[in-house]
VEXLO-342452 format. One line per 3 residues: for each residue x negated, y negated, z of C-alpha. Coordinates in Angstrom, 3 decimals. Example, Ala and Ser with C-alpha at 12.3 -4.5 7.8 and 13.67 -1.06 7.14 Angstrom:
-12.300 4.500 7.800 ~ -13.670 1.060 7.140
//
This chain:
-0.178 -0.084 0.207 ~ -1.019 -3.357 -0.874 ~ -0.055 -6.533 0.901
-0.749 -10.413 -0.065 ~ -0.518 -12.946 2.495 ~ 0.170 -16.871 0.755
-0.562 -19.623 1.956 ~ 0.533 -22.865 0.391 ~ -1.199 -25.340 1.779
-0.010 -29.263 1.503 ~ -3.438 -30.236 -0.012 ~ -6.550 -28.703 -1.258
-8.758 -30.005 1.273 ~ -6.757 -28.094 3.741 ~ -7.046 -24.681 4.649
-4.586 -22.198 6.668 ~ -5.475 -20.001 10.135 ~ -2.294 -18.189 10.004
-2.916 -15.626 7.129 ~ -6.339 -14.757 8.294 ~ -5.175 -14.030 12.093
-2.624 -12.168 10.572 ~ -5.001 -10.322 8.362 ~ -7.537 -9.744 11.329
-4.664 -8.410 13.529 ~ -3.910 -5.502 11.274 ~ -5.042 -2.289 12.230
-6.240 0.386 9.176 ~ -2.964 1.912 8.706 ~ -1.530 -1.365 6.820
-3.451 -0.473 3.489 ~ -5.401 -3.221 1.770 ~ -4.609 -6.722 2.876
-5.902 -10.003 0.540 ~ -5.432 -13.489 1.911 ~ -4.584 -15.796 -1.173
-4.273 -19.476 -0.645 ~ -3.263 -22.263 -2.787 ~ -1.041 -25.892 -2.594
1.938 -27.546 -3.149 ~ 0.251 -29.290 -6.364 ~ -0.755 -26.282 -8.152
1.730 -25.011 -10.724 ~ 4.312 -22.681 -9.416 ~ 4.359 -20.779 -12.668
0.869 -20.176 -12.491 ~ 0.758 -19.095 -8.586 ~ 4.091 -16.536 -9.551
1.811 -15.231 -12.495 ~ -1.534 -14.208 -10.104 ~ 0.144 -12.914 -7.595
2.158 -10.894 -9.670 ~ -1.612 -9.486 -11.190 ~ -1.939 -8.242 -7.675
0.268 -5.669 -8.059 ~ 0.740 -5.695 -4.612 ~ 4.161 -3.934 -2.620
4.682 -6.658 -0.111 ~ 4.272 -10.322 -0.347 ~ 4.107 -12.269 3.167
4.768 -16.155 2.899 ~ 3.855 -18.705 5.866 ~ 6.443 -21.131 5.715
5.887 -24.615 6.977 ~ 8.082 -28.513 6.027 ~ 5.647 -29.065 3.476
6.177 -25.898 1.310 ~ 9.314 -24.030 1.638 ~ 10.853 -25.136 -1.156
7.766 -23.882 -2.886 ~ 7.379 -20.552 -1.399 ~ 11.095 -20.022 -2.131
10.849 -20.917 -5.710 ~ 8.132 -18.577 -6.281 ~ 9.142 -15.869 -3.802
12.818 -15.941 -5.732 ~ 10.995 -15.285 -9.009 ~ 8.521 -12.383 -7.837
11.523 -10.424 -6.574 ~ 13.035 -10.618 -9.925 ~ 10.002 -9.836 -11.854
9.043 -7.101 -8.793 ~ 12.071 -5.631 -7.771 ~ 10.465 -3.188 -5.440
8.604 -5.731 -3.807 ~ 9.110 -6.643 -0.345 ~ 9.069 -10.545 0.972
8.140 -11.368 4.220 ~ 8.505 -15.125 5.847 ~ 6.975 -16.393 8.700
5.917 -19.635 10.303 ~ 8.007 -22.319 11.810 ~ 9.959 -23.307 8.903
12.083 -20.257 9.214 ~ 11.440 -19.065 12.913 ~ 14.121 -20.447 14.116
17.228 -19.785 12.104 ~ 15.838 -16.946 10.722 ~ 19.483 -15.048 10.027
20.347 -17.936 7.977 ~ 17.213 -17.657 5.797 ~ 18.173 -13.896 4.755
21.609 -14.676 4.144 ~ 21.083 -17.851 2.293 ~ 18.218 -16.073 0.089
18.993 -12.462 -0.858 ~ 15.625 -11.653 -2.167 ~ 14.017 -12.045 1.622
13.659 -8.772 3.012 ~ 11.900 -9.636 6.432 ~ 11.577 -12.757 8.601
9.411 -13.147 11.631 ~ 10.077 -15.578 14.120 ~ 7.242 -16.933 16.594
3.564 -15.548 16.946 ~ 3.579 -13.028 14.404 ~ 0.330 -10.890 14.545
1.973 -8.342 16.295 ~ 4.953 -7.697 14.207 ~ 3.403 -7.854 11.225
1.145 -5.277 12.045 ~ 4.000 -3.107 13.212 ~ 5.912 -4.156 9.932
3.108 -3.098 7.980 ~ 2.583 0.304 9.795 ~ 6.328 1.322 9.155
6.201 -0.061 5.545 ~ 3.416 2.394 5.221 ~ 5.147 4.960 6.022
4.388 5.496 9.872 ~ 6.502 5.731 12.613 ~ 8.283 2.593 13.908
11.714 1.653 14.323 ~ 12.317 -2.027 12.398 ~ 15.201 -3.019 15.337
11.702 -1.762 17.787 ~ 9.852 -5.183 16.146 ~ 9.980 -8.450 18.135
10.701 -10.993 16.594 ~ 11.652 -9.203 13.140 ~ 14.774 -9.718 11.598
15.317 -7.874 8.258 ~ 17.731 -6.819 5.785 ~ 18.217 -2.982 5.673
21.185 -1.246 3.428 ~ 23.398 -4.397 3.099 ~ 23.462 -5.444 6.247
21.395 -8.253 8.186 ~ 19.592 -7.435 11.710 ~ 18.654 -10.549 13.717
16.154 -10.880 16.515 ~ 16.656 -13.758 18.801 ~ 13.530 -12.727 20.519
10.655 -15.500 20.225 ~ 7.209 -12.967 21.101 ~ 4.313 -15.215 22.342
0.777 -13.143 22.246 ~ 0.374 -13.263 26.311 ~ -3.632 -12.275 26.428
-4.979 -14.272 23.579 ~ -8.434 -12.768 23.578 ~ -6.578 -9.306 22.171
-6.030 -10.922 18.954 ~ -9.246 -10.103 17.032 ~ -11.347 -13.290 15.291
-9.672 -14.883 12.239 ~ -13.711 -15.889 11.343 ~ -15.478 -13.770 9.226
-18.121 -14.136 5.814 ~ -14.653 -13.489 3.754 ~ -12.419 -15.873 5.014
-15.550 -18.794 4.767 ~ -15.899 -17.747 1.508 ~ -12.144 -18.329 0.488
-12.226 -21.758 2.405 ~ -14.965 -23.417 0.834 ~ -15.817 -26.359 1.836
-12.190 -27.513 3.130 ~ -11.320 -27.819 6.616 ~ -11.333 -24.849 8.860
-8.654 -25.040 11.790 ~ -9.519 -23.761 15.324 ~ -7.610 -23.106 18.180
-8.902 -22.591 21.927 ~ -5.213 -22.353 23.217 ~ -1.722 -22.524 22.554
1.226 -23.683 23.647 ~ 1.539 -27.277 25.458 ~ 2.110 -28.632 28.773
4.604 -30.584 28.054 ~ 8.138 -30.847 26.335 ~ 8.584 -33.401 24.014
11.656 -33.317 22.346 ~ 10.504 -34.357 18.788 ~ 8.365 -31.059 19.097
8.595 -27.527 18.439 ~ 6.425 -26.888 21.312 ~ 9.113 -28.251 23.343
10.962 -24.311 22.587 ~ 8.611 -22.643 24.771 ~ 6.698 -23.403 28.124
3.649 -23.131 29.258 ~ -0.417 -22.949 27.878 ~ -2.284 -19.650 27.035
-6.328 -20.056 26.613 ~ -8.761 -18.002 24.738 ~ -11.422 -17.142 27.301
-14.486 -19.617 26.795 ~ -16.646 -16.781 25.720 ~ -14.767 -16.181 22.540
-13.749 -20.123 22.046 ~ -17.735 -20.157 22.118 ~ -18.302 -17.385 20.129
-16.142 -18.291 17.291 ~ -17.316 -21.865 17.732 ~ -21.407 -20.781 17.194
-20.472 -18.786 14.284 ~ -18.504 -21.848 12.505 ~ -21.206 -24.100 13.269
-24.271 -21.289 12.181 ~ -22.334 -21.483 8.850 ~ -22.917 -25.051 8.856
-18.977 -25.768 7.827 ~ -18.484 -29.546 7.580 ~ -15.120 -30.265 9.499
-13.412 -27.982 12.331 ~ -10.168 -29.141 13.452 ~ -8.704 -28.234 16.655
-5.096 -27.183 16.092 ~ -4.679 -27.461 20.419 ~ -1.463 -29.419 20.755
-3.271 -31.200 23.807 ~ -6.581 -30.232 23.654 ~ -7.527 -31.977 26.780
-4.428 -30.896 28.679 ~ -7.170 -28.814 30.969 ~ -10.105 -31.231 31.912
-13.117 -28.530 32.917 ~ -12.211 -26.431 29.421 ~ -12.510 -29.591 27.410
-15.715 -30.610 29.654 ~ -17.128 -27.438 28.379 ~ -16.370 -27.109 25.130
-17.274 -31.334 24.570 ~ -20.324 -29.887 26.388 ~ -20.477 -26.736 23.857
-20.294 -28.448 20.727 ~ -22.787 -32.025 21.842 ~ -25.145 -29.362 22.771
-25.648 -26.947 19.949 ~ -24.632 -30.366 17.100 ~ -25.542 -30.032 13.711
-23.705 -31.683 10.514 ~ -20.264 -30.417 11.260 ~ -18.090 -32.601 12.617
-15.298 -31.811 15.201 ~ -11.693 -33.103 15.391 ~ -9.453 -32.785 18.405
-5.862 -33.914 19.062 ~ -5.972 -35.166 22.756 ~ -3.903 -37.286 25.225
-5.909 -40.409 26.174 ~ -4.288 -40.790 29.521 ~ -5.785 -37.052 30.957
-9.189 -38.321 30.327 ~ -11.375 -39.274 33.075 ~ -14.924 -41.027 33.120
-16.592 -37.899 33.364 ~ -15.476 -36.931 29.773 ~ -16.289 -40.444 28.625
-19.762 -40.254 29.981 ~ -20.102 -36.690 28.018 ~ -18.148 -38.067 24.962
-21.210 -40.652 25.302 ~ -24.024 -38.695 24.616 ~ -22.578 -36.847 21.253
-24.067 -37.716 18.443 ~ -22.257 -40.874 16.151 ~ -19.932 -39.189 13.890
-19.589 -35.869 15.675 ~ -16.431 -36.007 17.270 ~ -13.324 -37.362 16.188
-10.107 -37.918 18.629 ~ -6.452 -38.242 17.362 ~ -4.619 -39.464 20.061
-0.392 -40.059 19.999 ~ 0.614 -43.003 21.580 ~ 3.815 -42.912 19.710
5.154 -45.925 21.681 ~ 4.287 -47.988 24.592 ~ 8.318 -48.536 25.444
8.392 -46.131 28.961 ~ 12.166 -45.856 28.025 ~ 11.561 -44.472 24.395
9.257 -42.248 26.282 ~ 11.124 -41.343 28.756 ~ 14.216 -40.051 26.495
12.020 -37.666 24.685 ~ 10.813 -36.023 27.889 ~ 7.118 -37.754 26.782
5.224 -38.058 30.053 ~ 2.647 -40.660 29.506 ~ 0.926 -43.307 31.717
0.708 -45.866 28.975 ~ -1.691 -48.255 30.974 ~ -3.715 -45.527 31.650
-3.390 -44.698 27.204 ~ -4.344 -48.141 26.667 ~ -7.586 -48.215 28.798
-9.457 -44.955 27.711 ~ -8.500 -45.614 24.161 ~ -10.720 -48.859 24.958
-13.190 -47.053 26.311 ~ -13.139 -44.700 23.631 ~ -13.732 -47.311 20.810
-16.244 -49.153 23.021 ~ -18.858 -45.822 22.774 ~ -18.640 -46.716 18.909
-19.831 -43.194 18.955 ~ -16.309 -41.554 17.891 ~ -13.516 -41.655 15.072
-10.533 -43.069 17.053 ~ -7.587 -42.062 14.747 ~ -4.069 -43.627 16.952
-0.552 -42.179 15.839 ~ 2.528 -44.017 16.443 ~ 6.259 -42.872 15.393
9.262 -44.870 14.579 ~ 12.456 -43.561 15.308 ~ 12.831 -42.674 18.890
15.495 -43.162 20.854 ~ 15.980 -46.519 22.658 ~ 13.675 -47.913 20.350
14.787 -50.765 18.525 ~ 13.206 -53.179 15.750 ~ 11.849 -55.160 18.054
10.498 -52.993 20.739 ~ 8.772 -50.647 17.425 ~ 6.882 -54.284 17.112
5.908 -54.285 20.843 ~ 4.395 -50.517 20.047 ~ 2.732 -51.296 17.038
1.224 -54.398 18.273 ~ 0.186 -52.710 21.481 ~ -1.497 -49.859 19.497
-3.142 -52.240 16.766 ~ -4.996 -54.475 19.070 ~ -6.848 -51.262 20.807
-8.686 -52.009 17.060 ~ -8.231 -48.039 16.029 ~ -10.589 -46.951 13.135
-7.146 -45.368 11.843 ~ -3.073 -46.578 12.596 ~ -0.798 -44.147 11.862
2.810 -44.886 10.901 ~ 4.748 -42.093 11.234 ~ 8.369 -41.488 11.515
10.492 -39.414 13.545 ~ 11.571 -35.722 11.901 ~ 13.939 -34.080 13.474
12.085 -30.355 13.165 ~ 14.156 -26.932 13.548 ~ 14.204 -25.877 16.753
13.235 -29.220 18.519 ~ 15.134 -30.225 21.472 ~ 16.215 -33.619 20.055
17.547 -32.281 16.745 ~ 20.116 -30.049 19.203 ~ 21.049 -33.161 20.343
21.112 -35.560 17.428 ~ 24.812 -36.785 18.228 ~ 23.514 -38.250 21.525
21.575 -41.321 20.033 ~ 24.140 -41.175 16.650 ~ 20.910 -39.599 14.370
21.245 -39.157 10.728 ~ 18.920 -37.468 9.288 ~ 17.892 -35.958 6.167
18.829 -32.373 5.906 ~ 16.166 -30.813 3.807 ~ 12.311 -30.804 4.690
10.958 -32.714 6.249 ~ 14.231 -33.792 8.027 ~ 13.159 -36.988 8.668
15.352 -39.686 10.300 ~ 17.524 -42.375 8.491 ~ 18.704 -43.904 11.087
20.226 -44.157 14.814 ~ 21.923 -46.321 17.649 ~ 18.792 -48.551 17.234
17.315 -48.370 14.081 ~ 18.861 -49.128 10.979 ~ 18.419 -47.352 7.733
17.446 -50.862 6.575 ~ 14.964 -51.096 9.081 ~ 13.578 -47.787 8.626
12.658 -49.267 4.506 ~ 10.988 -52.259 6.139 ~ 8.838 -50.208 8.361
8.443 -47.991 5.535 ~ 6.533 -50.911 3.208 ~ 4.515 -51.872 6.508
3.249 -48.441 6.524 ~ 2.269 -49.075 3.193 ~ 0.255 -52.094 3.407
-1.017 -51.315 6.520 ~ -2.362 -48.055 5.157 ~ -3.960 -49.544 2.121
-5.571 -52.982 4.192 ~ -6.026 -51.534 7.654 ~ -6.646 -48.003 7.155
-9.172 -48.408 4.562 ~ -11.474 -49.603 6.274 ~ -12.402 -52.481 4.344
-11.236 -55.521 5.496 ~ -12.459 -55.465 9.206 ~ -13.783 -58.807 9.142
-11.077 -60.374 7.145 ~ -8.031 -59.182 8.971 ~ -9.569 -59.828 12.590
-10.094 -63.437 11.317 ~ -6.804 -64.131 9.229 ~ -4.251 -62.297 11.964
-6.281 -63.522 15.549 ~ -6.288 -67.212 13.908 ~ -3.307 -67.727 12.161
-0.286 -65.156 12.508 ~ 1.723 -64.562 15.938 ~ 1.152 -60.807 16.287
-0.792 -57.681 13.901 ~ 2.719 -56.910 12.719 ~ 4.336 -60.511 11.957
1.271 -60.124 9.561 ~ 1.717 -56.956 7.754 ~ 5.577 -57.703 7.632
4.655 -60.741 5.358 ~ 2.377 -58.938 3.181 ~ 5.350 -56.690 2.738
7.963 -59.173 1.631 ~ 4.961 -60.117 -0.311 ~ 4.510 -56.955 -1.927
7.617 -56.303 -2.552 ~ 8.109 -60.063 -4.750 ~ 4.932 -58.957 -6.231
6.066 -55.484 -7.411 ~ 2.867 -54.249 -6.135 ~ 4.839 -51.369 -4.048
6.035 -50.029 -7.883 ~ 2.945 -49.919 -9.089 ~ -0.925 -48.300 -8.489
-3.474 -50.825 -6.961 ~ -7.103 -49.974 -7.387 ~ -9.149 -51.154 -4.107
-10.551 -54.291 -5.524 ~ -7.255 -55.373 -6.081 ~ -6.380 -55.108 -3.114
-9.029 -58.087 -2.290 ~ -7.393 -60.119 -5.278 ~ -4.064 -59.490 -3.506
-4.747 -60.651 -0.305 ~ -6.529 -63.751 -1.400 ~ -3.348 -65.145 -3.175
-1.305 -64.055 -0.482 ~ -3.099 -66.211 1.725 ~ -2.510 -68.884 -0.581
0.828 -68.913 -1.147 ~ 1.310 -68.841 2.534 ~ 1.810 -71.956 4.759
-0.998 -70.647 6.834 ~ -3.773 -73.324 7.189 ~ -6.755 -70.748 6.779
-10.374 -71.762 5.904 ~ -10.467 -70.193 2.107 ~ -14.640 -70.850 2.106
-14.951 -68.863 5.490 ~ -12.267 -66.108 4.275 ~ -14.464 -65.845 0.886
-17.212 -65.511 2.820 ~ -15.482 -62.714 5.382 ~ -13.973 -60.740 1.706
-17.156 -60.518 0.304 ~ -18.801 -59.285 3.304 ~ -16.030 -56.271 3.420
-16.735 -55.463 -0.217 ~ -19.956 -55.397 -0.079 ~ -20.045 -53.127 2.760
-17.242 -50.678 1.601 ~ -18.515 -50.510 -2.393 ~ -21.469 -49.902 -3.696
-21.304 -51.624 -7.132 ~ -21.633 -55.617 -6.375 ~ -19.627 -56.446 -8.783
-17.319 -59.029 -6.433 ~ -13.777 -58.362 -7.347 ~ -11.558 -61.410 -9.053
-10.944 -64.360 -6.619 ~ -14.315 -64.038 -4.187 ~ -16.870 -66.181 -5.298
-20.687 -65.401 -5.344 ~ -23.548 -68.398 -3.930 ~ -26.234 -69.016 -5.932
-29.856 -69.941 -5.372 ~ -32.576 -70.446 -7.670 ~ -35.531 -67.718 -6.566
-33.536 -65.566 -4.311 ~ -34.570 -62.363 -6.214 ~ -37.852 -63.125 -7.016
-37.777 -63.854 -3.094 ~ -35.708 -60.484 -2.477 ~ -38.386 -58.590 -4.798
-41.075 -60.143 -2.536 ~ -39.092 -59.194 0.912 ~ -39.458 -55.464 -1.123
-43.017 -55.678 -1.613 ~ -44.176 -56.218 2.197 ~ -44.927 -52.932 3.631
-44.205 -54.085 7.107 ~ -40.961 -54.815 5.768 ~ -40.065 -51.731 4.428
-41.131 -49.764 7.760 ~ -39.367 -51.934 10.273 ~ -35.572 -52.463 7.886
-35.857 -49.512 5.502 ~ -38.438 -46.745 6.784 ~ -36.552 -44.375 4.437
-37.674 -46.083 1.514 ~ -41.572 -45.900 2.874 ~ -43.830 -45.399 -0.565
-41.135 -46.075 -3.266 ~ -41.828 -48.903 -5.618 ~ -39.984 -52.190 -4.822
-37.803 -51.661 -7.939 ~ -36.916 -48.291 -7.069 ~ -35.552 -49.228 -3.793
-33.946 -52.414 -5.012 ~ -31.186 -50.438 -6.726 ~ -30.863 -48.787 -4.168
-29.918 -51.873 -1.781 ~ -28.247 -55.127 -2.095 ~ -29.266 -58.740 -0.869
-26.564 -61.125 -0.654 ~ -26.380 -64.983 0.641 ~ -23.543 -65.877 2.388
-22.964 -70.021 3.419 ~ -21.856 -68.681 6.934 ~ -23.798 -66.377 9.578
-21.034 -63.488 9.450 ~ -22.302 -61.342 11.841 ~ -21.980 -63.297 14.676
-19.095 -61.229 17.059 ~ -18.312 -63.805 19.657 ~ -15.549 -65.647 17.633
-17.725 -68.003 15.841 ~ -19.049 -68.476 12.538 ~ -21.300 -71.110 12.332
-22.133 -72.355 9.462 ~ -25.783 -71.081 8.138 ~ -27.121 -69.915 5.302
-27.486 -65.933 5.887 ~ -28.854 -63.238 3.934 ~ -27.645 -60.004 4.334
-29.388 -56.836 3.298 ~ -26.817 -53.995 2.425 ~ -27.957 -50.366 2.778
-26.637 -48.481 0.211 ~ -28.671 -44.944 1.109 ~ -26.809 -44.839 4.447
-23.186 -44.703 6.005 ~ -22.191 -45.079 9.278 ~ -20.736 -41.530 10.119
-17.925 -43.495 11.985 ~ -16.626 -45.934 9.882 ~ -18.098 -44.871 6.811
-19.172 -48.700 6.335 ~ -22.888 -48.875 4.482 ~ -25.768 -50.289 6.637
-26.811 -53.708 6.982 ~ -28.450 -56.141 8.657 ~ -29.513 -59.962 8.766
-32.696 -60.886 7.403 ~ -35.249 -63.577 6.599 ~ -36.617 -63.561 2.854
-40.150 -65.496 2.469 ~ -39.930 -69.013 2.216 ~ -40.568 -71.806 -0.641
//
């Protein structure tokens, strides 16, 4: 018997952990098992053809909100061309309504609810002719002789160390340079009503020996990015400290990403993180809202003051990439309240600020009680809210536009100095700026077309020029020029940004590069290389203001900045730069 476990990811850079757990958990009496990974951007007919070519007896699909439509389309056609094949579905998108899935989709033979390692192994043993009663497999709903048998059991694997490790050479070969996902625990100590983790209580942990063994394997293999999928990675302080210390002590070129609750940090953890090599660790922190009544309504236990304090502490370290999340559409948070949440989060200046929208996920408590707050939501994946008693659809549309300009400007990391100057000096709040910018984009028709990174600068200049803000356009020009050059190595300035020219500037730049002392001090990686070769890898720019000052002042003073395009900051992604003094006449 041959089984294909199919994962359909949302992007090429993603991989899937579930199918490899399932494969590793299946014993020898399950036949031949192969994992195949695709993306929702692949041609469904091509995916169908590739699975068909495997001539398999069983096809199992992992189902999520981003791929369920794709999976059902492929599975239905697979059943048509291979009538004898057994179709198995599992994952969160089918775990909570298995009976409905089987009723609506007659081509589906089995649905596994909950964690599927044991159930999948037992099912394959049965299909391979081993002694096993289907009704005895916990979490398995199935179709047999025209009748549907439903299991209302949601099995969890109690001793996680008994689950064989999914990490082996075959997995790493198939995953390639994509993200590798990792879990050191399952479950969550909290019961946020919008999360499917609220459907069961408690946290189960892999032993530290198991965690370190698997991490050591991935570090040795040189995996580029390991993303922990623990719902609240730092819910156990002693474990998180041990894992952080292990990663720091064994740091290579692998980057590690964690989802964490900021209010669960302490000063000892911050001290440990301060020792991490720059860019080694990324933290994603779900603030969601700073409206305490709203958080209480979704049963999210959060100390907002501690959250804001520890995000600031993390930002002060300058060696950790910090990503902060907000959710629009939570109960008791109207448009005005969300402005406050946005401003509170924005003023922490995280490296990324994600403005997301509430999804009424299957199995979540908030979906079960949607009438309580008058929720309207899409009945199809990803089940995003259309409005509630506090936030209208019109206001959600406005927030969607703000989300888009936030993504293009703030989250691009290309406008750091310019945005601080504009917002702090001339707008009442960050939200006011992005709201007005979104209105400008709407009037300009910018939401209906693609915008290049270069045009973003030109559009921002036009927006400021047409606003009633008394912004010094000369200062803004210099800040935009810096923001562009520190982010882009073409040196070809966008339309609207002016360059300052002075006689003999290029000659002085070459003289600077001819000095061995200058190279040794400012560009040591280029020691011994000819000045012309170095010149092509760096850039000198003359500014009329000293924009390197960080105390809020911008002295009007000719300043030369040397941009090194061979080096990027591992946290911000920006090119390195330094203020220099060119040879005098």
